[in-house]
C-alpha positions in Angstrom: -12.4 -0.8 3.1 -10.5 2.4 3.8 -8.8 3.9 0.8 -5.6 5.9 1.2 -5.2 9.3 -0.5 -2.2 7.8 -2.2 -4.3 5.1 -3.8 -7.0 7.6 -4.9 -4.2 9.8 -6.4 -2.9 6.7 -8.4 -6.5 6.1 -9.6 -6.7 9.7 -10.9 -3.3 9.3 -12.6 -4.4 6.0 -14.3 -7.6 7.6 -15.5 -5.6 10.5 -16.9 -3.2 8.2 -18.6 -6.1 6.3 -20.1 -7.1 9.6 -21.6 -3.7 10.2 -23.1 -2.2 12.6 -20.5 1.6 12.2 -20.8 2.3 14.2 -17.7 0.1 11.8 -15.7 2.1 8.9 -17.1 5.4 10.5 -16.1 4.0 11.0 -12.6 2.8 7.4 -12.4 6.2 6.2 -13.5 7.9 8.5 -10.9 5.7 7.2 -8.2 6.0 3.5 -9.0 9.5 3.1 -10.6 11.3 2.5 -7.3 8.8 0.1 -5.8 8.4 -2.0 -8.9 12.1 -2.0 -9.4 12.7 -3.3 -5.9 10.2 -6.0 -6.5 11.8 -7.0 -9.8 15.2 -7.1 -8.1 13.8 -9.4 -5.4 12.2 -11.6 -8.0 15.2 -12.0 -10.2 18.0 -11.7 -7.7 20.0 -9.7 -10.3 20.1 -5.9 -10.4 20.9 -5.8 -14.1 18.1 -8.2 -14.9 15.7 -6.3 -12.7 16.4 -3.1 -14.8 15.6 -5.0 -18.0 12.5 -6.6 -16.4 11.3 -3.2 -15.2 11.8 -1.7 -18.6 9.8 -4.5 -20.2 7.2 -4.2 -17.5 6.7 -0.4 -18.1 6.3 -1.1 -21.8 3.6 -3.6 -21.1 2.0 -1.2 -18.6 1.9 1.7 -21.0 0.6 -0.5 -23.8 -2.1 -2.0 -21.6 -3.2 0.8 -19.3 -6.1 1.9 -21.5 -7.5 -1.7 -21.2 -7.3 -1.6 -17.4 -11.0 -1.7 -16.4 -10.6 -0.8 -12.8 -8.1 2.0 -12.1 -8.2 1.1 -8.4 -6.6 -2.2 -9.3 -3.5 -0.6 -10.8 -1.2 -1.6 -7.9 -1.9 -5.3 -8.2 -2.0 -5.2 -12.0 1.4 -3.5 -12.2 2.9 -5.9 -9.7 1.4 -8.8 -11.6 3.1 -7.6 -14.8 6.4 -7.3 -13.1 6.0 -10.8 -11.6 5.2 -12.2 -15.0 8.1 -10.5 -16.7 10.4 -11.6 -13.9 9.2 -15.2 -14.3 9.9 -14.9 -18.1 13.4 -13.8 -17.3 13.9 -16.6 -14.8 12.7 -19.2 -17.4 15.1 -17.8 -20.0 17.9 -17.9 -17.5 17.1 -21.5 -16.6 17.1 -22.5 -20.3 20.5 -20.8 -20.8 21.9 -22.4 -17.7 20.7 -25.8 -18.9 22.5 -25.3 -22.3 25.6 -24.0 -20.5 25.7 -27.1 -18.2 25.3 -29.3 -21.2 28.2 -27.6 -22.9 30.3 -28.0 -19.8 29.6 -31.7 -19.7 30.3 -32.1 -23.4 32.6 -29.2 -24.5 33.3 -30.7 -27.9 29.6 -30.2 -28.9 29.4 -26.4 -29.2 25.8 -25.5 -29.7 25.2 -22.5 -28.4 13.5 -5.4 3.7 10.6 -7.2 6.4 9.5 -3.8 6.6 10.6 -1.8 9.7 9.0 -4.1 12.3 10.6 -4.1 15.7 14.2 -4.4 14.5 16.3 -1.7 16.0 19.9 -2.9 16.3 22.2 -3.3 13.4 23.1 -6.9 14.4 19.4 -7.7 14.4 19.1 -6.3 10.9 22.1 -8.4 9.8 20.6 -11.5 11.4 17.3 -10.9 9.6 19.0 -10.4 6.2 21.0 -13.7 6.7 17.8 -15.6 7.7 16.0 -14.2 4.7 18.7 -15.4 2.4 18.2 -18.9 3.6 14.5 -18.9 2.8 13.4 -20.1 -0.7 12.8 -17.3 -3.2 9.0 -17.8 -3.2 9.0 -17.3 0.6 11.1 -14.2 0.4 8.9 -12.8 -2.3 5.6 -13.2 -0.4 7.1 -11.7 2.7 8.4 -8.8 0.8 5.1 -8.2 -1.0 3.3 -8.1 2.4 5.8 -6.3 4.6 8.0 -4.3 2.3 5.5 -3.3 -0.4 2.6 -3.4 2.1 0.2 -5.0 -0.3 -3.0 -6.5 1.0 -3.8 -10.2 1.0 -6.2 -9.6 -1.9 -3.6 -7.7 -3.9 -1.1 -10.4 -3.4 -3.6 -13.0 -4.4 -4.2 -11.1 -7.6 -0.5 -10.8 -8.3 0.2 -14.4 -7.7 -3.1 -15.6 -9.2 -3.9 -17.8 -6.2 -6.8 -17.7 -3.7 -6.5 -15.4 -0.7 -6.5 -18.4 1.6 -3.4 -19.7 -0.2 -1.7 -16.3 0.3 -2.6 -16.4 4.1 -1.2 -20.0 4.3 2.0 -19.1 2.4 2.5 -16.0 4.6 2.1 -18.2 7.7 4.6 -20.8 6.5 7.0 -18.1 5.4 6.9 -16.4 8.8 7.4 -19.8 10.5 10.4 -20.6 8.3 11.9 -17.2 9.0 11.3 -17.6 12.7 13.1 -21.0 12.7 15.9 -19.6 10.6 16.4 -16.8 13.1 16.3 -19.3 16.0 19.0 -21.4 14.5 21.4 -18.4 14.4 
């Protein structure tokens, strides 16, 4: 497996963070803030929630970085933390929505981007965005992990905690759904 300079640099930063180097932590945050923020935003579908999720995620990352056994696994580990914090936010939102719906039924009871690809024209980009909006959130998420965040199948499997074969299958089905959505337009 070929390792990119960027990945090696991240490993060095992680090791430095594990040794208590605050400057390395700041650099790690600088390097990953935007990518993890985009992922949180795609997961939650809410920019305000994404900021909260990202903040909670960084707290968990800082608290747990010393326990990270393999610095090379930082990318997948950080994405997994954001995915878990996003899932927590979504569950909380669903509980709140259920309570709100219950209140609406009984008001008297007051209780509480596919990467760059070959897309060149603006209308193609617009069509792609519209087609992506039609896809279920889990399909959009897996496509974005692969093509926007450029994660490997192994990394995605680690983030989603599923076998690599499942990731490949989900990517295939997501691409097929996207293709059909684009053909419908």
